[in-house]
C-alpha positions in Angstrom: 125.7 197.9 67.5 122.7 199.1 65.9 119.5 199.9 67.9 116.4 197.9 67.3 114.7 201.1 65.8 117.6 201.4 63.5 116.9 198.0 61.7 114.1 196.9 59.5 111.8 193.9 60.1 113.5 191.9 57.5 116.5 189.8 58.5 118.0 189.8 55.1 117.7 193.6 54.7 119.6 193.8 58.4 122.5 191.5 57.1 122.7 193.5 54.0 123.1 196.8 55.8 125.9 195.6 57.9 128.0 194.1 55.0 126.3 196.0 52.0 128.4 198.2 49.4 131.6 197.4 47.3 134.2 197.3 50.2 132.7 196.0 53.3 132.7 192.2 52.0 136.3 192.8 50.8 137.3 194.1 54.2 135.7 191.1 56.1 137.2 188.6 53.2 140.7 190.0 54.3 139.9 190.0 58.0 138.9 186.5 58.0 142.4 185.4 57.7 144.2 187.5 60.3 144.3 190.9 61.7 145.5 193.4 59.3 146.9 197.0 59.5 145.3 199.9 58.0 147.9 200.5 55.1 148.1 196.5 54.5 144.3 196.8 53.6 144.6 200.1 51.8 147.4 198.6 49.6 145.5 195.1 49.0 142.0 196.6 48.4 142.7 198.1 44.9 140.8 201.1 44.1 139.5 201.9 47.6 140.4 205.3 49.1 141.8 206.1 52.5 138.4 207.9 53.3 136.1 205.2 52.2 138.3 202.6 54.1 138.4 204.5 57.2 134.4 205.1 57.3 133.9 201.4 56.5 136.1 200.3 59.3 134.6 202.7 61.5 130.9 201.6 60.6 131.8 197.9 60.8 133.3 198.8 64.5 130.2 200.3 65.4 128.0 197.7 64.3 130.4 195.1 66.3 131.7 193.2 63.4 135.5 194.6 63.6 137.6 195.5 66.4 140.7 198.1 66.4 143.6 197.2 68.3 146.1 200.1 69.0 149.5 198.8 70.4 150.3 202.1 71.9 153.8 202.2 70.3 156.1 204.5 68.4 155.6 204.7 65.4 152.0 203.7 65.9 150.8 200.1 65.1 147.0 199.7 64.9 145.5 196.4 63.9 142.2 195.3 62.7 140.6 192.1 63.2 137.0 190.3 63.4 135.1 190.4 66.6 133.1 187.2 67.6 130.0 188.8 65.8 132.2 189.6 62.9 133.3 185.6 62.7 129.5 184.9 62.6 129.6 186.3 59.1 132.0 184.0 57.9 129.6 181.2 56.7 128.2 184.1 54.5 131.6 185.3 53.0 132.5 181.4 52.3 129.2 180.8 50.6 129.9 184.0 48.4 133.2 182.8 47.6 131.8 179.2 46.7 129.1 180.9 44.6 131.9 183.0 43.0 134.1 179.9 42.2 131.1 178.0 40.7 130.0 180.9 38.5 133.4 181.4 37.0 133.8 177.6 36.5 130.8 177.7 34.4 132.2 181.0 32.6 135.4 179.1 32.0 133.4 176.1 30.0 132.1 178.3 27.4 
């Protein structure tokens, strides 16, 4: 998790720092349903590079939003899922989805 001195005084800016960027919200969208394996996420998130996915998952793990479960098997099996703190973000993700659906419906009427 981020230290107090790494956060701004503005709570909105803090939340945006945690989930900002093109990919973190989409990763969270996927993880809200179930844990995903790395390659599943890579295939599902069209256009994301392996490096960006790795970096995003690491940042979200460092921030306490995502966990990594290594099953210690051969071949390797690793899954990523939401922590309890990450699940606290679900109302935000759902609200964004609701607004996106609403906005799309406005555009479909024209």
